[in-house]
N, C-alpha and C positions, 0 to 999 in steps of 0.2 A: 125512705129507702135510698133514693138517689143522692140526697144530701149526705146521708151517713156513709154510703159507699165512696162518694167523691172525697169526703173528708178523710176517710181511712186511707185511700190511695195516696192522698196528699201527705198525710202523716208518715206513711211508709217511705216515701221518697225523701222527706225531710230527715228522717232517721238515717237513711242510707248515706245521704250527702254529709250529714253531721259526723258519721263514723269515719268517712273518708278524710274529712278535714282534721279530725282529732288525730288520726294516724299520720297524716301529713305533718301535723304540728309536732308529733313525737319524733318523726324523721328529721324535723328541722333542728333538733338538738345536735345532730351530727352535721346537718347542712343548713345553717341559719337562714339563708335567703330563699329556701325552697318555696314556701307558700306565698310570701309577699312577691317574690319574683314572678311566680305564675300569674298573680293578679296583675302585675305591671305588664307582663308580656301580652296577656289576654286583653287587657284594657287598651293598650296602645294599638295593637293590631286591629281590635274590633272597632275602635273609634275611627282610625284611618280608613279601614276597609268600608265601613258603613257610609262614611262621608263620601267616598268615591263612587260607590255603586248603588246607593239607595234609590236614585231615580229609576234605575233599571228594575229594581225590586218592586217599586210602585207600579210600573208598567206590567210586570208579571202578575201581580195581584189582580189588576183590573182586567187583564186579558183572560185570566182563569175564571173570573166570575161572569164573563159574558155568556149569554145563552143564544142559541140559534134564532135568527130573526130579530134580535135586539142588539146587534153589534154596534157599538159606538166607535170602536177603534179597529183598524185594519191590521196593524202591526205594532211592534214596539216603538218604532220611530214615529208613526202616526199618533200613538198614544202620548208620547212625550211632547210632540208639537202642540197637540190639542190641549194638553194639560197646561203648558206655558201660556197659551193664548187665553184660556178661560180662567186660570187660577194664578197666573204669574209664575215667575221663576221659582219662588219658594213653595209653590204648589207641588213641585216634584219631590219636596222633602216633607210632605204631609205624613206625620207619624214617625218621623226620624228621631224625635226627642226621646220617645220611650225606648227605641232601639239603642240609642247612644247611652242611655242611663243603665240599661240592663245587660248590654253586650259584654261588659267587663266581667261580672260574675258568671255569665253563661260560658264564655270562652275559657275562663279560669277553671271552672268546674270540669268542663269537657277535657281540657289538656291535662289537668292534675289527676283526674280520675283515670284517664287512659294510661298515664305514667304509673299510677298506683297499681292498677291491675296488671300491667305489663311486668312490673317488678315482681309481683307476687306469683305470676304465672311462669316466670322464667325459672330455669333449673340451673343452679350453680353459676349464674351469670351468663349462661350460654344464650344464644339467640332463640327467639320464639319460632315455633312452627306457624304456618299460615293459619291453622285452626285456632291456635292460642291467641294470635294477633286479632283474629276476628272476634274471639270471645272477649278480649279486652276492649275492643271497639264497641261491642254490643253493650257491655256494662257502662262504658263512658256515655253512650247515647241515652241509656236509661236514667243516668244521673242528671244530665243537663236539662231534661224536660221540666224540672222543677222551676227553672227560670224561663225556658223557651216558651212554654205554653201560654202563660199570662202575657209575655212580651208580644207574641204573635197575635194573641187575641185582641189586644188593644191596638196594635199597629194596623191590623187589617181593617178595623172599623174606620180609622182615619184615612187610610189609603183608598178605600172603596167608596167613600162618601162622594168624592168628585165624579166617579163613574155614574152613580145614581143621579147626581145633579145634571150631568151631561145627557144622560138618557132621557130625562124629563124634557130637556130643552130641544131634543131632536124630534122633528115632526114625524108623525106616523108610527112612533114606537110605543109611547105610553102617555096617557093624559096626566097632567100634573097632580090631579086630585086622586089618583089611583096608586100612588106610591105606598107600599105596605111596609111598615116598620114594626119591630117587635119590642121596642124599648123607647120610653118617653124621651130620655136624654139623647138617644141616637137620632130620634126624629127631629131634634133641634140642632143636631150637629152640623147641618148645612141648611142655610137659607137658600132655596133653589129658585126663588123668583128671578126670572131672567134679567130684570132691570136693576137688580142689586148685586153687590159682590157677595161671594160665599162667606157665611159667618160660621166659624168653626169653634168647637169646644176642645178642651184638652183631654189627654189620656187620663189624667187624674180625675176629671169629672165623670168620665165613662166608668172608670174603675170603682169610684165611690157609689155610683148608681147600681152597678152590677153586684157589689158587695151588699148593698142595702136590700136589693130585691131578690137575690139568689144565693147570697152567702159566698163563701170561698169557692164553691164549685162553679159559680158564674164566671170567674176568671180562668177556670180550668176546663171550660167547655172545649171539646176537641182534644182532650188529653190522650185518648186512645189513638186518634189519628196522628197526633204529634209523635207518639211512640212508634207508630207504624212507619212514619217517615224517618225519624232521627236514628232509631236503632239500626235499620238496614243501611242508612247512610254511613254511620260510623263503622259498621261491619265491612263495608266496601272501602271507605276512605282510608282508614288507618293502616290496614295491611297493604293496600295499593301504594300509599305514600311511602311507607317504610321500605318496600321493595324497590320502588323507583329511586328513592333517595340513596339506596345502597349502590346503585349503578354509578353514581357520581363520586363515590368515595375512592380516593387514590389507593387506599389500603384498608383492610377490614377494621383496623383500630382507629383510623383517621376519620375526621368529620367531613361531610360533603361541603363544598363551597356554598356560600349563601345563595348565589344565583341558581344553583342546582336545586336547593331546597325550595326556592320560590317556584321554579318550573314544575317540580314534583308536586308541590301543593296545588298548583293550578290544574294540572292534568288530573290528579286524583280527585280534587274537589269537583271539577266539572263533570267527570265521569260518574261519580257517585250521585251528583245532583240530577242528571238525566235519568239514571236508573230508578231513582225513587220519585220522579216527578208525578206519576199517577197518584201516589199517596199524598203529595203536596197539593194537588188539585182537590182531592177529597177533603183534606184538612182546611183549605181555604174556604170551600163551600160550607163546611160545617161551622166554621167560626165566624162567618159573615152573618151578623144579626139583622142587618137592614136588607130587605128584599124589594126589588121592583115588582110591579104587577106582572103576573104570569111567571114569576120566578119561584119555583117550587122550594118547599122546605124539606128537610131530611130528618129521619128518625134514627140516625146512627150511621156507622161506617158502611155496613152491608147495604142498607137502604140507599145510601148516597151512591155507592158503586153501581148498584143495579139501575137506578134511575138515570144516571149519566150515560151508562152503556146503552140503555134502551132508547133514550130520547136524543142523544147527541153522537152516539157511536164511539168506537175505540179511540178515534183521533182526539177526542175531547180530553183524554188523559195526558196528552202531550202539549196541551195549551201552556204557554209560558215556559216551555222546556229550554228554549234558546236563551230567554231572559234569565232564567234561573242559573244556567251554566255560566253566563256572563257575570252574574252576581257572585256565585260561589267561587269561581276560579281565582280571581284576584284576592278575594277576601281570605281564602285559606292559604293562598300563596304568601300573603303578607303575614298571616298568623305564624306560618312555619318559619319565615325569615326572622321574625322577632324572637321566636322560640329558640331557634338554633343559633342565632347570633348571640343569644344570652343578654338581651337588652336589660331585662329585669335584674339579672345577676350583676350586670355592670353597674346599674344604678344603686343596687343594695350594697355591693361589696367593692365597687370600683375596680373590678376585674376587667381585663381587656376584652374587647369585642372579638368574636371569632369570625372575622371578615374572610379569612382564608384558612384552609385546612393546614394543620401543622405538617 
């Protein structure tokens, strides 16, 4: 039942994304660089953004997974300092490879889908109402999870392994022999003996084990929570960005300066990130396969919400909110700069960059 329903939902998302790409390719007969340009814009922005902010994202994941009485890290700065001390500088980039690999299609789908739905929801080329902008953002968020869910699933296992290792080494929290894991490969992902250096495995090995033991639905665990996070995020982000960006236009038909697009992307991104942070906490908890002793497991979104509320209180849903805002703000600021500068179009057609409005 679960395997069948998971596969059906996966197939439906594949079909939806495939239709969008086919229609985008049809549109490309009139605008040749459309789809390749979106891939280039999304790829460059995603790679630059992830490289800059990934350590903060790692701190966010580890802070969100901490339970009361088992805190290893006091704050984002404390987390990063302890990570560097115990795992080295590159320990802050644990799991970055899978993000860098999949961020290009993720951002390309998100931006292309939003453009596609905005175009079809507009009337005679006129501007969209706020409701239609939210509808376009909602549809874009539903499309991107086909990439986001497995990307986050693999990234979280690698990011959180260091927290579990540090938790074992900290006296008075958990005996080393009581670490509970739900997957054989994940249990080998970190050698947590204090006298040796951590030994990590790759996202590819984790993905192979999940596919072997659980099928495709193993990679899509937490799909519902990802939708619950990304759809509201897009509903908030895209309309907010569009309206903020309008404020920087010298005239209704002119483009906003690139720096205004960056600021608008940062403000809209950080705002949307904080709004949906409770859903991000739930998603992180559900997708974390390795558990420390006394760290409860969850049987779905509602069960996770209720247990967190009961045992940790409402403030638990704001864990990592500051980190997430710091991650999303520059990431989406860079995305919008690449997008509105037309870097992809410049590379594909050698058109000039829109550094300033006409």
